[in-house]
Steps between C-alpha positions, in 0.01 A plus 500: 500500500283194447296416809609136468841578653375732774581418863130452569437259213814293562413459867133435421622180333814431704369526857213249461744278304747515789231400747369225270852381424609460860189298585637188325840495676320606819310170482830311479659713773202435727529126436871512587449717811224273633669173405840611626358541850319168541613289797572181306778475237492873425828506305397210276156653445654840420747344258220309324283812472793692355584233242139452391438876500796551267383225264141628499622851425717363220211318332251783548742764373575293193147409394344828614699697242185499290380762752778733390439423133126568543575827680739614226257423217198655676692818594638542146152460350360739761757762393406446135123508580455145365378297800233340282776309319589297812153417635514138382866470600436544874275193560733291281803609707321426828393156374859429395623589850244269660576198281875552530472518880328159508789348307755661734312370805473143368869474410650667807269334756592156363875572512497700825740270687751501215473878464578576863769233515669705227508787752711270721207457741494171690346338804240705684564809285419299186184353656379843613579649158301232317196525731498880489535514122225248424250741657650830381520375140119474486507880485672519159176538297366756750815710497571491127145594399507780759832627363366501142208715615741728688688545171178629342453745787856632471471537123194718563720717727321382813687324781247588771278198430793259527604671823159441658506132399855449626446675833191294570686180413791595725266576791325163458837323488636666814186421701482138383874447552468552872174305528611197298871473586462538877135391523233609744472280808189286487391638162776477235788250537848643427597409143863620505641552147189366325293769672711771335448332163120494540504864612684603183269294279190662650649848455566429132138393452371822659723710274372323187134557589565870557701529177211355301262748660709801392559346158129467422387821667779744409666398171371496140605135461318168539584128527310376195743289297519540123612203291678745270839560656569871543785602263686655797507167685818395317678821605379461857623141522833591338548784749397269784739228374796739508395607849464131598863440404609819676316409819621140486856637489419729792367212705794280406714747693266480801499119476881486498513731802256284698665174394841622616355638825325168571824317437678720757260382772149548639593822685631648175187422297284631787694829499496506118120451504460812715746704292344394170145574609600844629680565171186396311287720726724799420491409131121498486493825697728681253326323212194723546677772302606241244130417457429868443781507243351191336150644471592858409793401276280276289239772467762760394647256246153441356461878467860531359581756771875432537582831668279420798619140498852626578361738764310209654820296541677785683212570737427141591870433557513777759189374680618136501844587638341715769282205608811279509685749722205521740488120527875494568470762773211327677678164495828654618323639808325167569792282384521270803124476553396389150640147521320438830167537322566183302700272728642487854785254439829676580696307234255610228492861620880531501515388137213730404652808666844438352367520143191725517707816437581377147127465425450859617798641310373371164154658522568819293652283225193274518275804469654606168493146361137435599382838373651454154377139498148636536536762226657249258213256561249773419690575179487133399883465519474144631778363279755749633393435860548128436852553368599727791393237755688223321818709494458606864442137603772319316770769478429664836308313768616143435875574475483724808319227697745228396804714584348602836422137583856399413632752752248385766301825520168309532209745561729798435583350163136443409412865557815633337392301193154658516660846521707431185183371332304818573786730392507335158122518463467866597795633297413322175136613510587864566758511218267334245200719588709818474637401159162401356256756638685817611518659154233296321301711252137558581 
């Protein structure tokens, strides 16, 4: 059997990817845990952090899809022993990410109040959201350039470098969160929500510096721009565009969920903020194996090794589901304690506890969906992934949410809709992959 699908090789890529992946939601979870326990207006601050965090994630996920496209192209060329063909593509892709991030920052920072008003935020929650976002948005260029470089690392079958960058950034964020939000008497004045924003911005800067160091020292690529556009740039942008649409559809679902929760009341959006960030944390955790599927799948496709591609899907599915079951078990044991980490308000905790079991129950389904997402990205199947998300959104999530809202299910309805959404995503990907690759000739 090809060493690419061995337990050792899969976990060599997956485990650092898991650790690197959870660092980003860990930053948001730390912000929420710290902010949710401030003495002044903790519910409003928590709600604002949750709304802004969801919007930031939406934008970053959408525009950072070039990372996945870069990873797919690099891994396929690595498998075909043709890395030289993409040497001019990498600096062009990184430059594109940087310039695009400046445009995103300029537009969203100017319309920040209108954006968060669309989330049904008002009063103090709207003010906090706008102030918090104006600082966090400065990190777009830092994050998107870092993610592009991480895509190069993953395409080269190395997730260890990204893990080191992400862990360092998370550690910086945690330390600065406590120092800047609460302050140090006589030395640093407490900055409340703005302190959390500055902590995150600093962490993103640290991660970018480290990413550049690994890029120059460990990879065969450079940042010298060529005026001749690499012929693979069109394919990369087309793949990224399909993934943009897919991720925009994904985040439309998250936006709808947060908008409805905000409309139900500040306690509901506070509880939803905790639930959503835990869900995202779990997603990034399981996504480590999806990253392994992305990197290895692209390499096997480049080598036209379809037999081991099928074997890869089976093995990674088992590992991802096992991780999901472990997460479920740990959270079941600590069910009543988890909410207390993020907020002490009884009204928020009651809502959180009443719905958290749905988030746990859907984890094995999530694992299958995320794992096949990763493999399909590595195979360059961006168009199909786009179509699956559109179907899941508009024929699954949205109708389920509207029906649930009509019957007054509130937070229950939001998470039932997410469950329907993930069932559609996982089942369609498994069926399509089986039909296309199970008996494909070598």
